C-alpha positions as CSV (number, residue, x, y, z in Angstrom):
1,M,-11.8,-31.9,6.0
2,G,-10.7,-28.3,6.5
3,K,-10.3,-25.8,3.7
4,T,-7.0,-25.3,1.9
5,V,-5.6,-22.2,0.4
6,L,-7.0,-23.4,-2.9
7,D,-10.5,-22.9,-1.6
8,Y,-10.1,-19.1,-1.4
9,D,-9.9,-16.5,-4.1
10,T,-6.5,-14.8,-4.2
11,V,-8.3,-11.5,-4.9
12,A,-12.0,-10.9,-4.6
13,L,-14.5,-8.1,-4.5
14,D,-17.0,-7.7,-1.7
15,D,-19.1,-5.0,-3.3
16,E,-21.7,-5.0,-0.5
17,H,-19.2,-4.0,2.1
18,D,-17.0,-1.9,-0.3
19,A,-14.0,-4.1,0.3
20,L,-11.1,-5.5,-1.7
21,V,-10.6,-9.0,-0.2
22,I,-7.2,-10.7,-0.4
23,I,-5.3,-13.6,1.1
24,D,-2.6,-12.1,3.3
25,Q,0.3,-13.9,1.7
26,T,2.8,-12.7,4.3
27,K,1.0,-15.1,6.8
28,L,1.3,-18.2,4.6
29,P,1.8,-21.1,5.1
30,G,1.1,-20.8,8.8
31,D,-2.2,-19.0,8.6
32,I,-4.8,-18.5,5.9
33,E,-6.0,-15.0,6.7
34,L,-8.3,-12.8,4.6
35,L,-7.8,-9.0,4.6
36,H,-10.7,-6.7,3.8
37,L,-9.2,-3.5,2.4
38,H,-11.3,-0.3,2.2
39,T,-9.0,2.7,1.9
40,A,-6.4,3.7,-0.7
41,K,-3.6,3.5,2.0
42,E,-4.7,-0.1,2.9
43,M,-4.6,-1.1,-0.7
44,W,-1.3,0.6,-1.4
45,D,0.3,-1.1,1.7
46,A,-1.1,-4.5,0.7
47,I,0.6,-4.3,-2.7
48,Y,3.8,-2.8,-1.4
49,L,4.1,-5.2,1.5
50,L,3.4,-8.2,-0.7
51,Q,0.3,-9.2,1.1
52,V,-1.0,-9.5,-2.5
53,R,1.7,-10.2,-5.0
54,G,2.3,-11.7,-8.5
55,A,1.8,-9.5,-11.6
56,P,-1.7,-10.7,-12.7
57,A,-3.1,-10.7,-9.1
58,I,-1.7,-7.2,-8.6
59,G,-3.5,-6.1,-11.8
60,V,-6.8,-7.5,-10.6
61,A,-6.3,-6.0,-7.2
62,G,-5.6,-2.6,-8.8
63,A,-8.7,-2.8,-11.0
64,Y,-11.0,-3.7,-8.1
65,G,-9.2,-1.2,-5.9
66,I,-9.6,1.8,-8.2
67,Y,-13.3,0.9,-8.7
68,L,-13.9,0.9,-5.0
69,L,-12.0,4.2,-4.6
70,A,-14.1,5.7,-7.4
71,K,-17.2,4.8,-5.5
72,Q,-16.0,7.0,-2.7
73,I,-15.4,10.1,-4.8
74,R,-18.0,12.8,-4.2
75,A,-18.2,15.1,-7.3
76,D,-20.9,17.0,-9.0
77,N,-19.3,16.8,-12.5
78,F,-17.0,14.5,-14.5
79,D,-14.0,16.9,-14.5
80,D,-13.9,17.0,-10.7
81,F,-14.5,13.2,-10.5
82,Y,-11.8,12.5,-13.1
83,I,-9.1,14.7,-11.3
84,E,-9.6,12.6,-8.1
85,F,-9.8,9.4,-10.0
86,V,-6.4,10.0,-11.6
87,R,-4.9,11.0,-8.3
88,Q,-6.0,7.8,-6.7
89,K,-4.9,5.8,-9.7
90,E,-1.4,7.2,-9.7
91,Y,-1.1,6.6,-5.9
92,L,-2.0,2.9,-6.3
93,N,0.4,2.6,-9.3
94,S,3.3,3.9,-7.2
95,S,3.2,0.8,-4.9
96,R,5.1,-1.5,-7.3
97,P,7.1,-0.1,-10.2
98,T,8.4,-3.3,-11.9
99,A,5.2,-5.4,-12.5
100,V,3.6,-3.9,-15.6
101,N,0.2,-5.5,-15.0
102,L,-0.7,-2.9,-12.3
103,S,-0.3,0.1,-14.5
104,W,-1.9,-1.9,-17.4
105,A,-5.0,-2.6,-15.4
106,L,-5.2,0.9,-13.9
107,N,-4.8,2.5,-17.4
108,R,-7.5,0.2,-18.7
109,M,-9.9,1.3,-16.0
110,E,-9.0,5.0,-16.8
111,R,-9.9,4.4,-20.4
112,V,-13.3,3.1,-19.4
113,C,-13.8,6.1,-17.2
114,L,-13.1,8.4,-20.2
115,L,-15.2,6.4,-22.6
116,H,-18.3,7.0,-20.4
117,R,-17.6,10.6,-19.4
118,E,-20.9,11.8,-20.9
119,E,-22.9,9.5,-18.7
120,S,-24.1,9.8,-15.1
121,M,-21.7,9.2,-12.2
122,D,-23.7,6.0,-11.3
123,S,-23.3,4.7,-14.9
124,I,-19.5,5.4,-14.8
125,I,-19.2,3.6,-11.5
126,E,-21.1,0.6,-12.9
127,S,-19.0,0.5,-16.0
128,L,-15.8,0.5,-13.9
129,K,-17.2,-2.4,-11.9
130,E,-18.0,-4.4,-15.0
131,E,-14.5,-3.8,-16.4
132,A,-12.8,-4.9,-13.2
133,I,-14.8,-8.1,-13.1
134,L,-13.9,-8.7,-16.8
135,I,-10.2,-8.2,-16.0
136,Q,-10.4,-11.0,-13.4
137,Q,-12.4,-13.3,-15.7
138,E,-9.9,-12.7,-18.5
139,D,-7.0,-13.6,-16.1
140,I,-8.6,-17.0,-15.3
141,D,-9.1,-17.7,-19.0
142,I,-5.6,-16.5,-20.0
143,C,-3.9,-18.6,-17.3
144,R,-5.7,-21.7,-18.5
145,R,-4.7,-21.1,-22.1
146,I,-1.1,-20.5,-21.0
147,G,-1.3,-23.8,-19.2
148,E,-2.5,-25.6,-22.4
149,H,0.4,-24.2,-24.5
150,G,2.9,-24.9,-21.7
151,L,1.7,-28.5,-21.4
152,S,2.5,-29.1,-25.1
153,L,6.1,-28.5,-24.3
154,V,6.6,-31.3,-21.8
155,K,5.6,-35.0,-21.4
156,P,4.2,-37.1,-18.6
157,G,6.7,-37.9,-15.8
158,D,8.9,-34.9,-16.5
159,G,10.8,-33.1,-13.8
160,I,10.0,-29.4,-13.8
161,L,11.8,-26.6,-11.9
162,T,10.1,-23.3,-11.0
163,H,11.3,-20.2,-9.2
164,C,9.4,-17.9,-6.9
165,N,5.6,-18.2,-7.1
166,A,3.8,-17.9,-10.4
167,G,0.9,-20.0,-9.2
168,K,-2.7,-19.6,-8.1
169,L,-1.5,-17.2,-5.4
170,A,0.0,-14.9,-8.0
171,T,-3.1,-14.9,-10.2
172,S,-6.9,-15.5,-10.0
173,R,-6.6,-19.2,-10.8
174,Y,-4.1,-21.8,-12.2
175,G,-1.2,-19.4,-12.2
176,T,1.1,-18.8,-15.1
177,A,4.2,-21.0,-14.6
178,T,2.2,-23.5,-12.6
179,A,-0.7,-23.6,-15.0
180,P,0.9,-26.5,-17.1
181,I,1.5,-28.3,-13.8
182,Y,-2.1,-28.0,-12.5
183,L,-3.5,-29.1,-15.9
184,G,-1.0,-31.9,-16.0
185,E,-2.1,-33.0,-12.5
186,E,-5.7,-33.1,-13.7
187,R,-4.7,-35.3,-16.7
188,G,-2.5,-37.7,-14.9
189,Y,0.9,-36.4,-16.1
190,H,2.5,-37.0,-12.6
191,F,5.2,-34.3,-12.9
192,H,8.0,-34.1,-10.4
193,V,8.2,-30.5,-9.5
194,Y,11.2,-28.8,-7.8
195,A,10.5,-25.4,-6.2
196,D,13.4,-23.0,-5.5
197,E,13.0,-21.5,-2.0
198,T,13.5,-18.0,-3.5
199,R,15.5,-15.8,-1.2
200,P,15.1,-13.5,0.5
201,L,11.3,-13.5,0.8
202,L,10.9,-17.3,0.4
203,Q,7.9,-17.2,-2.0
204,G,8.9,-20.6,-3.4
205,A,9.1,-22.2,0.1
206,R,6.1,-20.4,1.7
207,L,3.8,-20.2,-1.3
208,T,4.6,-22.5,-4.3
209,A,5.5,-25.5,-2.2
210,F,2.4,-24.9,-0.1
211,E,-0.1,-24.5,-2.9
212,L,1.3,-27.4,-5.0
213,Q,1.4,-29.7,-2.0
214,S,-2.2,-28.7,-1.2
215,A,-3.2,-29.7,-4.8
216,G,-1.6,-33.1,-4.4
217,V,1.4,-32.3,-6.7
218,D,4.6,-34.2,-6.2
219,V,6.7,-31.2,-5.1
220,T,10.2,-31.0,-3.7
221,L,11.6,-27.9,-2.1
222,I,15.2,-26.9,-2.8
223,C,17.5,-24.0,-1.8
224,D,18.2,-21.6,-4.6
225,N,21.8,-22.7,-4.9
226,M,20.8,-26.3,-5.6
227,S,19.3,-25.7,-9.0
228,A,22.5,-26.6,-10.8
229,T,22.8,-29.9,-8.9
230,V,19.3,-31.2,-9.8
231,M,19.8,-30.1,-13.5
232,K,23.2,-31.8,-13.6
233,Q,21.7,-35.0,-12.1
234,G,19.2,-35.0,-15.0
235,K,16.2,-34.5,-12.7
236,I,14.9,-31.5,-14.6
237,Q,13.5,-31.6,-18.2
238,A,12.0,-28.1,-18.3
239,V,12.0,-24.8,-16.3
240,F,8.8,-22.8,-16.1
241,V,8.9,-19.4,-14.5
242,G,6.6,-16.4,-14.4
243,C,7.3,-12.9,-15.4
244,D,6.5,-9.3,-14.2
245,R,7.5,-7.5,-17.4
246,V,8.6,-8.5,-20.9
247,A,10.6,-6.0,-23.0
248,A,10.0,-5.8,-26.8
249,N,13.2,-7.7,-27.5
250,G,12.3,-10.6,-25.2
251,D,14.3,-9.7,-22.1
252,T,12.2,-10.5,-19.1
253,A,12.1,-9.2,-15.5
254,N,11.1,-11.7,-12.9
255,K,11.9,-12.4,-9.2
256,I,15.6,-12.1,-8.3
257,G,17.4,-15.3,-9.1
258,T,15.5,-16.1,-12.2
259,S,18.4,-15.1,-14.5
260,M,20.7,-17.4,-12.5
261,V,18.4,-20.3,-13.1
262,A,18.3,-19.5,-16.9
263,T,22.1,-19.4,-17.0
264,V,22.4,-22.8,-15.4
265,A,19.6,-24.2,-17.6
266,R,21.6,-23.1,-20.7
267,R,24.7,-24.8,-19.3
268,Y,22.9,-28.1,-18.9
269,G,20.7,-28.0,-22.0
270,V,17.4,-27.7,-20.1
271,P,14.7,-25.7,-21.9
272,F,13.8,-22.5,-20.1
273,Y,10.3,-21.2,-20.6
274,V,8.8,-17.8,-19.4
275,C,5.1,-17.9,-18.9
276,A,3.7,-14.5,-19.5
277,P,0.2,-13.1,-20.3
278,T,0.4,-10.6,-23.1
279,S,-0.6,-7.9,-20.6
280,T,2.9,-8.4,-19.2
281,I,4.6,-7.4,-22.5
282,D,5.7,-3.8,-22.4
283,W,5.9,-2.9,-26.0
284,D,7.3,0.6,-25.2
285,T,10.3,-0.8,-23.5
286,P,12.9,-1.8,-26.1
287,T,15.2,-4.0,-23.8
288,G,15.5,-5.2,-20.3
289,G,18.0,-2.4,-19.6
290,E,15.2,0.1,-19.5
291,I,13.1,-1.8,-16.9
292,V,13.0,-0.1,-13.5
293,I,14.1,-2.7,-10.9
294,E,12.6,-2.2,-7.4
295,E,15.0,-2.2,-4.5
296,R,13.7,-3.2,-1.1
297,G,14.7,-2.9,2.5
298,A,17.8,-4.5,4.0
299,E,15.7,-6.1,6.8
300,E,14.3,-8.6,4.3
301,V,17.8,-10.1,3.9
302,T,19.1,-9.6,7.5
303,E,16.1,-10.2,9.7
304,M,12.9,-11.2,8.1
305,W,11.9,-14.9,8.8
306,Y,14.7,-15.3,11.4
307,E,14.2,-15.5,15.1
308,K,17.4,-13.6,15.6
309,R,19.2,-11.2,13.2
310,M,21.4,-13.3,10.9
311,A,23.9,-10.6,9.7
312,P,26.2,-8.1,11.4
313,E,24.7,-4.8,12.5
314,S,25.2,-2.0,9.9
315,V,26.4,-4.3,7.2
316,K,25.6,-3.0,3.7
317,V,22.9,-4.9,1.9
318,F,21.9,-4.8,-1.8
319,N,18.3,-6.1,-2.2
320,P,16.9,-5.8,-5.7
321,A,13.5,-7.5,-5.9
322,F,13.9,-8.6,-9.6
323,D,16.5,-9.3,-12.2
324,V,16.4,-9.3,-16.0
325,T,16.9,-12.6,-17.9
326,D,18.4,-11.9,-21.3
327,A,16.4,-13.0,-24.3
328,D,19.2,-15.3,-25.5
329,L,18.8,-17.5,-22.4
330,I,15.1,-18.0,-23.0
331,T,13.8,-21.0,-25.0
332,G,10.3,-19.7,-25.4
333,I,7.8,-17.2,-24.0
334,V,4.5,-18.9,-23.3
335,T,1.5,-16.6,-23.8
336,E,-2.2,-17.2,-24.1
337,Y,-1.9,-17.0,-27.9
338,G,0.9,-19.6,-28.1
339,V,4.7,-19.9,-27.6
340,A,6.9,-17.1,-29.0
341,M,10.3,-18.3,-30.0
342,A,13.5,-16.6,-30.9
343,P,14.2,-14.2,-32.5
344,F,11.8,-12.5,-30.0
345,T,11.9,-9.1,-31.7
346,E,10.1,-10.8,-34.6
347,S,7.9,-13.2,-32.8
348,L,6.7,-10.7,-30.3
349,A,6.1,-8.1,-33.0
350,A,4.0,-10.7,-34.9
351,L,2.1,-11.4,-31.7
352,R,1.3,-7.7,-31.3
353,D,0.0,-7.5,-34.9
354,E,-2.2,-10.5,-34.2
355,I,-3.6,-8.9,-31.1
356,D,-4.2,-5.6,-32.8
357,H,-6.2,-7.3,-35.6
358,R,-8.4,-9.3,-33.3
């Protein structure tokens, strides 16, 4: 039996060959191709072009990437090393502005660099490697804990709808929104999962449906404009989605179309849960209105995935990659520490206090 996509790490470090290794997600589901990235430009392109995607996976890729780039720096003293380190860090961080995990991981790596500034260059590099590995290990643990908390919100046989890909391919393992699904599959819950196709990049069709089917999950692919129909027909008992950034008031930024799903879920009384590691919470952003939304090229809407162009030449295209789901549409935010409920300004603040006192 041949390997499936589940047999490969979404993001991995090949330290011997100074390479960041990723699954090229733009080639899925047709081909499982591994990319070995060595330069800052290759890493930047891989993140921007969505060859590696999903907030947690981007964070891990950023951590390994800046470690590998730090290994390439030639400097006789810390100050010169640090100037180049920051330059490379800021360059990588510019690849995706909306997902907070990238800047979170890169800032964490910078703090390690500064913490060991009095040590030798070799010691600093080793500390950066250890921190990057720890970031990935924590991601695996966090996703499993999110899965446990999410699983407590549903029952065997439930229908679950998810949007975009917040699965294994967006993290190191388990995923965030799919973590309850994977744990439920292990425990015989037999969920019926509906995956939105997720226009225009089709992450739900190409990635979520692909990985869940590979894992033996009962998954049905639907077009984005069918979510209301399956909810109205009573096929959905819960919605689980991932998240790229959580504002302090509980507004969440996720793949475009998420807010539409949340609005429909409210109409039909279906609980809407956002699965988000606490690294995704941007405590310095008061509301979703302050979140920078990345806009991408028109060709993703008019040409990509089509054999022939599917829109008139020169037609104007608006292509925001994310939208903001207002906090009042969200039933709960599932984190590794538990489920935060409304009012989110209070529950998220309490969560922050808990983290600070750990």
